[in-house]
N, C-alpha and C positions, 0 to 999 in steps of 0.2 A: 026537668023544666026546658023550655025551648028559647030560640033566640027572640022569640016575641017578647017574653017576659023577663029575660034576663039581660042587663047590659053587658056583662062579661062575655056571653056568647055571642053579641052583637059586635062587640070589639074583636074578639078572636075572627070572625068570619070577615071583618073589615081588614085586618092582618093578612089573611089569606087572600082576599081578593087584591090586596097591595102588590104582594110578592107576585101573584099570577100576571097582573097587569104590567108590572117592571119586565118581567121575563118575557112577555109579549113584545114590549118595546125593544128589549134587547135582541130578540130574534130578529125585528124587522131591521133594526140597526145592523145586525150582524149579516143579514143579507146585503146591504149595501156596500158593507166593508169588504165581503168576498168580491164583490164586482170591481171595487178599487184596488185591492190588494192583487187581484189576477190580472189587472189590465184588461178587463174585458171591454170589448167595444160596445158603446151604447147600441141597444135597438129597442124597438117598441116593446118586445115581450120579454127582455132579458130579465128583469126584476122579477118577473111572475114565474120564469122557470128557475131562476137560483132559489127563491122563495119555496120552491117545493122539495127542496134538499130537506134533510132531517138536519134540526140543529148541531147534533154530534158531527154530522159529515162537514157542515160550515165550518166547527171548530177545527177539525182534522185538515181542512183546506189552508186554513189561516195558520195553524202549528206548522204545517209543512212549507208553507211559503215563508213564514218568518224563520225557519231553520237556514233558509237559503239567503237571507239578508247579510250583508256584511256591515251595514251601520249597527252597531251593537245596541244604540239607544232606541231605535226602531225596532228591532229584535225584540228587546226586553218589553218595550210598551205593548207590543202585539201579545206576546204569551202572557203578560201580567193580565191584559185585557181580558183574554180568553179564559185564563185562571178563575177570574172573578164571575165569569158566565157560567162556567161549571159548577161553582159553589152555589150561585144563585139557583141554577137549575135542578141540583140535586135537591134542595129543599122545596124548591116549586113543585116538582114531581112527587114529593112526599104530601105535601099540602093538598094537591089537586086530587091523588088518587088513594088516598088514605083515610080511614075513618077518624074524625077528631072527637076524642072522649076526655072527660074530667081526670086529671091526674091522680093518680090513687096515694102519691105521698106530699102532694100539697094542693094548693087551693087553684093550680092554673091547668093547663089542658096538655095533652098530648097525642100523639098520632100513632094509631094501634092498627098495625097492619094486619089482614085478615088471611092473606096468602102465605101457605106453610113455607116457601123458600125465603120470605122475607122475614118470618119469625126466626127460622132457623139461622139466617144470616145475623140477625140480632141478638141471638142468645149466646150467653156466655155460661158454661157449666163448671161447676166447681163441686167435685163429690156428688152428693146427692141433691145439692142445691142448683137453682141456675137464677139467672138474671137476664132480663131484656132492656136492652139499649134502645129506646125510644127517643123519636125527634119529638122536642117539646115545642109549643107555642113560642116559647122564649127565642129557639133558634131560628124561627121565622122572622120574628122581629129583629133579630142580628143580622139576618141575610139581605134586610131592605136597604140598609145604608152601603152594603157591598155592591147590590144592584144598582143602586144611584151613583155609587163611584165609577161602576163599569159604563153607565150611560154617558158619563160625563168625558171618561177616558175615550169611548169609542167616539164621540163627537169631535174631540182633537184627533184622533187617528183618521176619522174621514175627511177633515179638513187639511190635514198634511197630505194624505193621498190625492186628494184633488188638486192639491198645489202641483204636487208631481205630475199628476196628468197633463196640467195645463202647461207646465214647463217643457214637458216633453212634446206637446203639440208645438209649441213655438219653436223648439230645436228643429223638429221634423219640416215645419214650414220654411224654416231659414236655410235648410238643406237643399231645398226644391229651387 
């Protein structure tokens, strides 16, 4: 049965679309946060250039910058934010690049990788038996609130770093 005829498949596709769209919004937000955290000077193509960085690179930039912060609350906020993005992106990548199949053990759905390396990573062998750990649609649904929380946290971080940028501008103007 296809998604045209089965509301369960339509709901599954909606859940997958939601996590993908949230991840895209988080990547856009992450681009802006890299600009703020690194105190990059605004220019017409700055956001476009930073956006070309892979999401993992942006996360590593933020982590490296957070480690250098002396304000523990800012450091913790940044590290918690990128941790939520990493969790979201793991689920998003599975949902976007792996086949969705009806689960064998219940009425839900699960993602079944076709690549040998992913199958082997998810396999647990005990004697002559083996078990495959697969990501379920439930995992995708559980990642949505994490992604939404990350979006809210990122907005707060952007506002705080923007205030910091403005305060620095005022300080440098008063020194002149």
